[in-house]
C-alpha positions in Angstrom: -26.3 -25.9 58.8 -24.2 -23.4 57.9 -20.8 -25.0 57.0 -18.2 -23.8 54.0 -18.5 -26.5 50.9 -14.8 -26.6 51.2 -12.3 -26.6 54.1 -10.3 -23.3 53.7 -6.0 -24.6 53.9 -5.4 -21.7 55.7 -7.2 -18.4 57.7 -8.8 -15.8 55.0 -10.0 -13.5 58.0 -8.9 -12.2 61.3 -11.1 -13.4 64.2 -13.5 -10.3 65.2 -15.7 -10.9 68.2 -17.9 -7.4 67.8 -18.8 -5.0 70.8 -21.5 -6.2 72.9 -25.0 -4.1 73.6 -23.6 -1.8 71.2 -26.4 0.3 71.6 -26.2 0.7 75.3 -22.8 1.7 74.7 -23.1 4.6 72.2 -26.3 5.6 74.5 -24.5 5.7 77.8 -21.8 7.6 76.0 -24.9 10.4 74.6 -26.3 10.7 77.7 -23.0 11.6 79.2 -22.0 14.2 76.6 -25.3 15.7 77.4 -25.3 15.5 81.2 -21.9 17.5 80.6 -23.3 19.9 78.2 -26.2 20.9 80.2 -24.3 22.7 83.0 -22.4 24.6 80.1 -24.7 26.3 78.4 -27.6 26.1 81.2 -25.8 26.8 85.0 -28.8 28.1 86.6 -32.4 26.6 85.8 -35.3 28.7 87.1 -39.0 26.6 87.5 -41.1 29.1 89.1 -39.5 30.7 92.5 -37.1 28.2 92.3 -33.5 28.3 90.7 -32.0 24.7 90.2 -27.9 24.6 90.0 -27.3 22.4 87.4 -23.5 21.5 87.8 -24.7 18.7 89.9 -25.5 16.5 86.4 -21.4 16.4 86.0 -21.6 13.3 88.1 -24.4 11.7 86.0 -21.8 12.6 83.1 -19.7 11.1 84.7 -21.5 8.1 85.9 -22.4 7.5 82.4 -19.4 7.8 80.4 -17.9 5.4 82.9 -20.5 2.9 82.2 -19.8 2.8 78.9 -15.7 2.8 79.2 -16.6 0.0 81.5 -18.9 -1.9 79.1 -16.7 -1.2 75.8 -13.5 -2.7 78.3 -15.5 -5.8 78.7 -15.6 -6.0 74.6 -12.3 -5.5 73.7 -11.1 -7.3 77.0 -12.9 -9.1 79.5 -14.8 -11.0 77.5 -12.3 -13.3 76.9 -10.9 -13.7 80.4 -14.4 -14.6 81.1 -14.9 -16.9 78.5 -11.8 -18.7 79.4 -13.4 -18.8 83.3 -16.6 -20.5 81.7 -14.4 -23.0 80.1 -12.6 -24.1 82.9 -15.5 -23.9 85.5 -16.9 -26.8 83.0 -14.3 -29.0 84.4 -11.8 -31.4 82.4 -12.1 -31.4 79.3 -11.3 -35.4 77.5 -11.6 -33.6 73.8 -14.4 -36.1 72.8 -17.2 -34.0 73.9 -20.3 -32.7 72.6 -20.9 -28.8 73.2 -23.8 -26.8 72.6 -23.3 -22.9 72.8 -26.6 -21.3 73.1 -26.8 -17.6 71.4 -23.2 -18.0 69.3 -23.5 -14.9 68.3 -19.8 -14.2 66.4 -19.3 -18.0 67.9 -16.6 -16.5 71.0 -17.5 -19.6 73.3 -18.4 -22.1 70.7 -14.9 -21.6 69.0 -13.5 -21.5 72.6 -14.8 -24.7 73.3 -13.9 -26.7 70.3 -10.3 -25.8 70.6 -10.5 -28.0 73.7 -11.6 -31.0 71.1 -10.0 -33.9 69.3 -12.9 -35.7 68.4 -15.7 -33.8 69.7 -17.8 -31.2 67.9 -19.1 -27.4 69.4 -22.3 -26.6 67.9 -23.3 -22.9 68.2 -26.8 -21.8 67.9 -28.6 -18.5 67.6 -31.5 -16.3 66.1 -28.6 -13.8 65.3 -30.2 -10.3 66.9 -28.3 -7.4 65.9 -29.0 -5.4 69.3 -27.2 -7.9 71.1 -23.7 -7.6 69.4 -21.9 -5.6 66.7 -21.7 -7.1 63.3 -24.1 -10.3 64.9 -24.5 -12.4 62.0 -23.8 -16.1 60.8 -21.2 -14.8 58.4 -18.9 -13.2 60.9 -19.8 -16.3 63.1 -18.3 -18.3 60.2 -15.7 -15.5 59.3 -14.4 -16.7 63.2 -14.3 -20.2 63.1 -12.2 -20.1 59.7 -10.1 -17.9 61.6 -9.7 -19.5 64.4 -8.9 -22.8 62.5 -11.9 -25.3 64.0 -13.5 -25.6 60.7 -13.4 -29.4 61.6 -15.2 -29.3 64.7 -18.2 -26.8 64.7 -21.4 -26.9 62.9 -24.0 -23.3 63.3 -27.8 -23.5 63.5 -30.3 -20.9 63.2 -32.2 -22.1 66.2 -34.4 -20.7 69.2 -33.2 -21.4 72.4 -37.4 -22.2 74.0 -37.3 -24.6 71.1 -34.6 -26.7 70.5 -34.4 -29.5 67.7 -32.0 -31.7 69.3 -32.9 -34.6 70.8 -32.8 -35.5 74.4 -29.3 -35.8 76.5 -27.6 -34.9 73.2 -24.8 -32.8 74.6 -22.0 -33.1 77.6 -21.3 -29.5 78.1 -23.9 -26.6 77.8 -22.8 -22.7 77.6 -24.6 -19.6 77.6 -23.5 -16.2 77.9 -25.5 -13.0 78.4 -28.5 -14.4 76.3 -31.5 -15.9 78.6 -32.0 -12.2 79.8 -33.0 -11.3 76.2 -36.3 -13.7 76.6 -38.6 -10.5 78.3 -40.7 -13.0 79.4 -40.5 -15.2 82.5 -42.4 -17.9 81.3 -39.8 -18.0 78.2 -36.8 -18.0 79.8 -38.0 -20.8 81.9 -38.8 -23.0 79.1 -35.2 -22.1 77.7 -33.9 -23.4 80.8 -36.2 -26.4 80.4 -35.1 -27.0 77.1 -30.9 -26.6 78.4 -32.2 -29.3 81.0 -33.6 -31.3 77.9 -30.5 -31.7 75.8 -28.2 -31.9 78.5 -26.5 -35.4 79.4 -26.5 -37.0 82.3 -23.4 -36.3 83.7 -23.1 -33.5 81.9 -22.7 -29.8 82.9 -24.3 -26.7 81.6 -22.5 -23.3 82.5 -25.0 -20.3 82.5 -23.7 -16.9 82.8 -25.5 -13.5 82.7 -26.3 -10.4 84.8 -30.2 -10.5 85.6 -32.5 -13.4 86.5 -29.8 -15.5 87.9 -31.4 -16.6 90.7 -34.6 -17.5 88.3 -33.0 -19.6 86.0 -31.0 -21.7 89.5 -35.0 -22.4 90.9 -35.7 -24.0 87.4 -32.7 -26.1 87.5 -33.4 -27.0 91.3 -36.9 -27.9 90.9 -36.2 -30.2 88.2 -33.7 -32.0 90.7 -30.5 -31.0 89.1 -27.2 -30.1 91.1 -26.5 -26.2 91.1 -24.3 -23.9 92.3 -23.6 -20.2 91.8 -20.4 -18.3 91.4 -20.2 -14.9 92.5 -18.8 -12.3 89.3 -15.5 -11.1 88.8 -16.1 -7.6 88.7 -12.9 -7.0 87.5 -13.1 -8.5 84.3 -17.4 -8.3 83.6 -19.5 -5.0 83.2 -21.9 -5.4 84.1 -21.2 -8.2 86.6 -21.6 -11.2 85.3 -22.3 -14.3 87.7 -21.8 -17.9 86.5 -24.2 -20.9 87.1 -23.6 -24.5 86.9 -26.1 -27.1 86.4 -25.2 -30.8 86.5 -27.3 -33.7 85.5 
C-alpha cells in the first residue's frame, strides 16, 4: 500500500497525467523527419538500371507526422473525454462503490472514479512500465491523488493484473484502459481477464478499453457466462481508436 503518512491540508502539486506511449510518438516524428529528408537529399535513387523517384516518401512522412500528432492530442486532451465516457458507461454511481483501476499509471481512471465516491474507495494497481506512459511511477500517481483532493478515497498497490491478491467478488466497478494488450502472450491476456472476472462482484460491471485484442477479451468473458456488450470507439477523441467492452457479472 502506498499512501502519505499524513493527509495534506491543500494540494502541493498540479495534477499531470503524462504522455501515453512516448516512445511510439517519438519514433513517429523521427520517422516523419527521415522520410521527408530522403527526397530532399536523394531525390532520385538508382538501383541497377532502375531510377527511383523518392518524392513519394513525402506521403509516408505526412502519415508518420499525422499519427504522432493524433497520439499527442489524445494524451493531452482526448484521454480525459475517453475517461469520462468510460465512467458514464459504468452506470449510475451511488458513491459507495469499491472500484479497481487495472493499470492505473498516473491515476487518471482511479482518480476520476474516486471523485464520484463518498463512502466508497478506488484502488489502483500497476507495475509501472516506463514505456507505457511518461513519468509512469507510483510517486507521480500519488502526487496526482494529492493534487486532485482524493487522498481519503484511494489506494495504490503494486500488483500484476494476471495475479491479483484480492479476494473473489471484491469490486463493484473495474476499469482498465490500454493495459491488457501490453501482456504479449494470449494466455497471459486471458489470465488477466479471468482475474478481472474473479474479483468482480455479482451485479458489478467491468469497463475495458483497448485498441487490440478486444474480441479476444470478449470471448473470454462470454465463455465464463458473463454478459458483454461492445461499444465502438469515438474516433474524434481517441487515437489509436479505442473500443469499450462492458462486462456485467
